[in-house]
C-alpha positions as CSV (number, residue, x, y, z in Angstrom):
1,M,-27.4,-24.5,32.5
2,A,-25.1,-21.8,34.1
3,L,-22.3,-20.4,32.1
4,Q,-18.8,-21.4,33.1
5,I,-15.3,-20.1,32.5
6,R,-12.6,-22.7,32.0
7,R,-8.8,-22.5,31.4
8,I,-7.9,-25.0,28.7
9,D,-5.2,-26.2,26.3
10,P,-6.7,-24.9,23.0
11,R,-5.7,-28.0,21.1
12,E,-8.0,-30.0,23.3
13,M,-11.0,-27.9,22.2
14,R,-9.9,-27.2,18.6
15,E,-13.3,-28.0,16.9
16,P,-15.7,-26.1,19.3
17,I,-13.4,-23.1,19.4
18,V,-13.1,-22.9,15.6
19,D,-16.8,-23.5,15.3
20,F,-17.4,-20.5,17.6
21,F,-15.1,-18.3,15.5
22,W,-16.9,-19.5,12.3
23,R,-20.3,-18.8,13.9
24,I,-19.4,-15.2,14.6
25,R,-17.4,-14.8,11.4
26,M,-14.3,-13.6,13.1
27,W,-12.0,-13.8,10.1
28,P,-12.6,-12.8,6.5
29,Y,-12.4,-16.3,5.0
30,P,-15.4,-17.9,3.2
31,T,-15.1,-21.5,4.4
32,R,-15.0,-23.4,7.6
33,E,-12.0,-25.4,6.3
34,Q,-10.0,-22.2,5.9
35,Y,-10.9,-21.3,9.5
36,F,-9.4,-24.5,10.7
37,R,-6.2,-24.1,8.6
38,L,-5.8,-20.5,9.9
39,W,-6.4,-21.5,13.5
40,D,-3.9,-24.4,13.2
41,W,-1.3,-22.0,11.7
42,R,-1.8,-19.4,14.4
43,Q,-1.4,-22.1,17.1
44,Q,1.9,-23.3,15.6
45,S,3.4,-20.0,14.5
46,L,2.4,-17.1,16.7
47,S,3.6,-18.1,20.1
48,D,7.0,-18.9,21.6
49,Q,5.5,-21.8,23.4
50,D,2.1,-23.6,23.4
51,P,-0.7,-21.0,23.9
52,V,-3.3,-21.3,26.7
53,A,-6.9,-20.1,26.5
54,W,-9.9,-19.5,28.6
55,V,-13.4,-20.3,27.1
56,A,-16.9,-19.4,28.2
57,L,-19.1,-22.4,27.9
58,D,-22.9,-22.7,27.7
59,G,-23.1,-26.4,28.3
60,T,-20.6,-27.7,25.7
61,T,-21.0,-24.7,23.4
62,V,-18.2,-22.1,23.3
63,V,-19.7,-18.6,23.6
64,G,-16.5,-16.7,24.4
65,N,-12.7,-17.0,24.1
66,I,-9.5,-15.3,25.0
67,T,-6.1,-16.8,24.2
68,V,-2.7,-16.0,25.6
69,L,0.4,-16.2,23.3
70,F,3.8,-16.2,24.8
71,R,6.8,-13.9,24.1
72,A,10.4,-14.2,25.3
73,L,11.5,-10.7,26.2
74,R,14.5,-9.1,28.1
75,I,15.0,-6.1,30.3
76,A,18.3,-4.9,31.8
77,G,19.9,-8.2,30.8
78,R,17.3,-10.3,32.5
79,P,14.8,-12.6,30.8
80,V,11.1,-11.7,30.9
81,R,8.3,-14.2,30.4
82,A,5.5,-12.3,28.8
83,G,2.0,-13.1,27.6
84,I,-0.1,-11.3,25.1
85,S,-3.8,-11.6,24.9
86,A,-5.4,-12.5,21.5
87,N,-8.7,-13.7,20.1
88,Y,-10.8,-12.0,22.7
89,R,-14.4,-12.5,21.6
90,V,-17.8,-13.0,23.3
91,E,-21.0,-13.9,21.5
92,E,-23.3,-11.0,21.3
93,A,-26.0,-12.5,23.5
94,H,-23.6,-12.7,26.4
95,R,-21.7,-9.4,26.0
96,S,-23.7,-7.5,28.6
97,G,-23.3,-10.1,31.3
98,P,-20.4,-11.1,33.5
99,V,-18.7,-13.2,30.8
100,S,-16.9,-10.3,29.1
101,G,-15.3,-9.1,32.3
102,A,-14.4,-12.6,33.5
103,L,-12.7,-13.5,30.2
104,A,-10.9,-10.1,30.0
105,S,-9.4,-10.4,33.4
106,A,-8.6,-14.2,33.2
107,P,-5.0,-13.8,31.7
108,R,-3.9,-11.8,34.8
109,M,-4.0,-15.1,36.7
110,L,-0.8,-16.0,34.8
111,V,0.9,-13.0,36.3
112,R,-0.4,-13.6,39.8
113,S,0.6,-17.2,39.7
114,G,4.1,-16.3,38.5
115,E,3.7,-18.2,35.2
116,V,4.6,-14.9,33.4
117,D,6.2,-11.7,34.5
118,L,4.2,-9.4,32.3
119,M,0.9,-9.4,30.4
120,L,0.4,-7.3,27.4
121,G,-3.0,-6.6,25.9
122,F,-4.4,-4.7,22.9
123,G,-7.8,-4.2,21.6
124,N,-10.5,-1.8,20.4
125,A,-11.8,1.0,22.5
126,A,-14.4,-1.0,24.3
127,G,-12.1,-3.9,25.0
128,H,-9.4,-1.5,26.2
129,R,-11.7,0.3,28.6
130,L,-12.6,-3.1,30.1
131,A,-9.0,-4.1,30.4
132,V,-8.0,-0.8,32.1
133,A,-11.0,-1.1,34.4
134,T,-9.9,-4.5,35.5
135,G,-6.4,-3.5,36.3
136,Q,-4.3,-3.1,33.1
137,R,-2.0,-0.1,32.8
138,E,-2.8,2.1,29.8
139,L,-0.1,2.4,27.2
140,G,-2.1,4.2,24.5
141,R,-2.4,3.9,20.8
142,M,0.4,3.3,18.3
143,R,1.0,6.0,15.8
144,I,2.6,5.6,12.4
145,F,5.9,7.3,11.7
146,A,6.5,7.7,8.0
147,Q,9.2,8.6,5.6
148,V,8.6,9.2,1.8
149,L,11.2,7.6,-0.4
150,R,9.7,8.5,-3.8
151,W,7.5,11.5,-4.2
152,A,6.3,11.2,-7.8
153,P,4.0,8.2,-7.4
154,M,2.3,9.8,-4.4
155,L,1.9,13.2,-6.0
156,R,0.6,11.7,-9.2
157,Q,-2.4,10.4,-7.3
158,R,-3.3,14.0,-6.5
159,S,-2.4,16.3,-9.4
160,A,-0.4,16.4,-12.5
161,I,0.9,19.9,-11.5
162,L,2.3,18.4,-8.3
163,V,4.3,15.8,-10.2
164,A,6.5,18.6,-11.5
165,L,7.6,19.2,-7.9
166,A,8.6,15.6,-7.5
167,P,12.3,16.1,-8.6
168,L,12.7,19.0,-6.2
169,L,11.1,17.2,-3.3
170,S,13.2,14.0,-4.0
171,A,16.4,16.0,-4.2
172,T,15.6,17.8,-1.0
173,A,14.7,14.4,0.6
174,R,18.0,12.9,-0.6
175,A,20.0,15.8,0.7
176,R,18.3,15.6,4.1
177,S,18.8,11.8,4.1
178,A,22.5,12.3,3.3
179,V,22.9,14.7,6.2
180,R,21.1,12.4,8.6
181,R,23.2,9.4,7.5
182,A,26.4,11.4,8.1
183,R,25.2,12.5,11.6
184,A,24.0,9.0,12.4
185,G,27.3,7.4,11.2
186,L,25.4,4.8,9.0
187,P,27.6,1.7,9.3
188,D,29.6,0.6,6.2
189,G,29.7,-3.0,5.0
190,L,26.1,-3.9,5.9
191,T,23.5,-5.0,3.3
192,G,19.9,-6.2,3.5
193,R,18.2,-9.0,1.7
194,V,15.1,-11.2,2.0
195,L,15.8,-14.3,4.0
196,A,13.9,-17.6,3.8
197,A,12.8,-19.3,7.0
198,D,15.6,-22.0,6.8
199,E,18.2,-19.2,6.3
200,I,17.0,-17.3,9.4
201,V,17.1,-20.4,11.6
202,A,20.6,-21.3,10.6
203,L,22.0,-17.8,11.5
204,D,23.5,-16.8,14.9
205,R,22.9,-13.8,17.0
206,S,24.9,-14.8,20.1
207,H,27.1,-11.8,19.6
208,W,24.2,-9.3,19.8
209,H,24.2,-6.5,22.4
210,R,20.8,-5.3,23.6
211,G,19.9,-2.1,25.5
212,A,18.5,-2.0,29.0
213,G,14.8,-1.3,28.1
214,L,12.2,-4.0,27.5
215,T,13.0,-5.7,24.2
216,W,12.4,-8.9,22.3
217,D,14.6,-11.9,23.1
218,G,12.9,-14.8,21.3
219,S,14.5,-17.5,19.1
220,L,15.3,-17.0,15.4
221,T,12.9,-20.0,14.8
222,S,10.1,-18.1,16.4
223,F,10.9,-15.0,14.4
224,A,10.8,-17.0,11.1
225,N,7.6,-18.8,12.0
226,H,5.9,-15.5,12.8
227,F,6.9,-13.4,9.9
228,C,8.0,-15.5,6.9
229,P,5.4,-15.9,4.1
230,S,2.7,-18.5,4.4
231,E,-0.8,-19.2,3.2
232,F,-2.0,-16.6,5.8
233,R,0.9,-14.2,5.9
234,S,2.3,-12.0,3.1
235,S,5.1,-10.4,5.3
236,R,8.7,-11.1,4.8
237,V,12.0,-10.8,6.7
238,I,15.0,-8.7,5.6
239,G,18.2,-9.8,7.2
240,V,20.8,-7.1,7.8
241,L,24.1,-8.8,7.1
242,D,27.8,-7.9,7.4
243,Q,29.2,-8.3,3.9
244,R,32.6,-9.2,5.2
245,S,31.8,-11.7,7.9
246,G,28.3,-12.8,6.9
247,R,27.2,-12.2,10.5
248,L,23.6,-11.3,11.2
249,E,23.3,-7.8,12.6
250,G,19.6,-7.2,12.3
251,L,16.2,-8.5,11.4
252,V,13.4,-6.4,9.9
253,A,9.9,-7.9,9.4
254,L,7.8,-5.9,7.0
255,D,4.7,-6.1,4.8
256,G,3.7,-4.2,1.7
257,T,5.4,-3.4,-1.6
258,N,5.0,0.3,-2.4
259,H,4.3,1.3,1.1
260,L,6.4,-0.7,3.5
261,Q,5.0,-1.3,6.9
262,I,7.5,-2.3,9.5
263,L,6.1,-5.0,11.8
264,Q,9.2,-5.7,14.0
265,C,12.9,-4.7,13.9
266,E,15.5,-6.3,16.1
267,V,19.2,-5.4,15.9
268,N,22.6,-5.9,17.5
269,E,22.8,-2.5,19.1
270,A,26.6,-2.6,19.1
271,A,26.5,-2.6,15.3
272,L,23.5,-0.4,14.3
273,S,20.2,1.2,15.4
274,A,16.7,0.2,14.5
275,V,16.4,3.4,12.4
276,Q,19.5,2.3,10.4
277,A,18.2,-1.2,10.0
278,V,14.9,0.0,8.7
279,G,16.7,2.2,6.2
280,I,18.9,-0.6,5.0
281,A,15.8,-2.8,4.6
282,A,14.0,-0.1,2.7
283,R,16.9,0.2,0.2
284,A,16.7,-3.5,-0.4
285,Q,13.1,-3.2,-1.6
286,P,13.1,-1.8,-5.2
287,G,10.1,0.4,-5.9
288,A,9.3,1.2,-2.3
289,E,7.6,4.7,-2.1
290,S,7.3,5.1,1.6
291,V,8.2,3.4,4.9
292,R,5.7,3.4,7.8
293,V,6.7,2.4,11.3
294,P,4.0,1.9,14.0
295,L,5.3,2.9,17.4
296,L,4.0,4.1,20.8
297,P,4.7,7.8,20.4
298,H,5.9,8.5,24.0
299,T,8.8,6.0,23.7
300,A,12.5,6.9,23.1
301,M,12.5,4.7,20.0
302,A,9.7,6.9,18.5
303,G,11.9,9.9,19.3
304,Q,14.8,8.3,17.4
305,F,12.7,7.9,14.3
306,R,11.5,11.5,14.6
307,D,15.1,12.6,14.8
308,A,15.8,10.7,11.7
309,G,13.2,12.7,9.7
310,Y,10.2,10.4,10.1
311,F,6.9,12.4,10.5
312,Q,3.9,11.2,12.5
313,L,1.1,10.3,10.0
314,P,-2.2,12.1,10.8
315,D,-4.8,9.7,12.2
316,G,-7.0,10.2,9.1
317,F,-4.3,8.7,6.9
318,S,-3.7,5.7,9.2
319,P,-5.4,2.4,8.9
320,A,-8.3,1.8,11.2
321,V,-6.4,-1.0,13.0
322,F,-4.0,1.7,14.4
323,R,-6.6,4.4,15.0
324,D,-8.8,2.0,17.0
325,T,-6.3,-0.3,18.8
326,C,-5.1,0.6,22.3
327,W,-2.3,-1.2,24.2
328,S,-2.2,-2.0,27.9
329,A,0.1,-4.0,30.3
330,Y,-0.2,-5.7,33.7
331,W,2.5,-6.6,36.2
332,L,2.7,-7.0,39.9
333,G,4.0,-4.0,41.8
334,E,6.2,-6.2,44.0
335,H,7.8,-7.9,41.0
336,A,11.6,-7.6,41.1
337,L,11.6,-5.9,37.6
338,A,8.6,-3.7,38.4
339,A,10.7,-0.5,38.2
340,G,12.0,-1.4,34.8
341,F,8.5,-2.3,33.5
342,A,7.2,1.1,34.7
343,D,9.7,2.9,32.5
344,T,7.6,2.4,29.4
345,R,9.5,5.2,27.6
346,A,12.4,2.7,27.3
347,W,10.3,-0.1,25.9
348,Q,11.1,-1.2,22.4
349,L,7.6,-2.5,21.7
350,W,6.8,-3.3,18.1
351,Y,3.4,-3.9,16.4
352,G,4.7,-7.4,15.5
353,W,4.6,-8.4,19.2
354,S,0.8,-8.6,18.8
355,H,-0.9,-11.7,17.4
356,H,-1.0,-10.2,13.9
């Protein structure tokens, strides 16, 4: 029987899709039951609306899959409907045939039909080459911009002699940080604390002002679903709150304990910057030794973190997921917002926009 590619509602093919992922051991979980729980959680938590998918079928057996999750974004004050591809997998026996290309290019149909304004993709080098070859615009790899908060634990891993330098390095870092805060005008009266999902949903951000570049504009419910702790997620959300009014001025999603990895940061730009929000979130995490912020290095936002003293971590010290993952985007040249999309330097794209 000939292979066929079909667009589907993933919920209608839950069992054959999860069986496919289990067969190729897509996720590092030991039981099929865990695969089903993870898949259900992803469907419910990682998209701003019900996902769609394309499957490659050999008869009734799924041999390939690509899913599109949805994101509510904004550019120049106008809403943007965006999709992001996820779970792109093809069974090894079919990777050299037409299935891989057909699945990789299928999500672009959402752009051509007007169902979304913009399609974002990310994947390993092979998948990225295929995406670019089929019309996606290359955005490149994210790099990690890091700041050391406590030198002694990091130096201790290398040499007892270096530990003696920790007080000097820490004092120097504090002095530089104080100068940067003074220059940046770090706002008074703001504090950061971990928020539970029900707290986030109950807050209000209708007073927020956002910049003109492409940025997130989803609901607080979606943010909480995506980043609050669960069976399959260890990340948490720090709310940046005005101590006087209790108003929400920023949200920072992060992972890690000693080395904080920033997944997403959204702020009221009339009150503070992303750099300031990350700094407030870091101070709310006792024992944190460093902060690591994955960003596309050509963006203005990466430049702001550089200006604040963050340094670009060498590739050899970055996790493989950043070294090996490339981003791409697709939009129609005649779209009313095409000029804004093309100014990718102004994008405030965060690693948390992905399906992770």
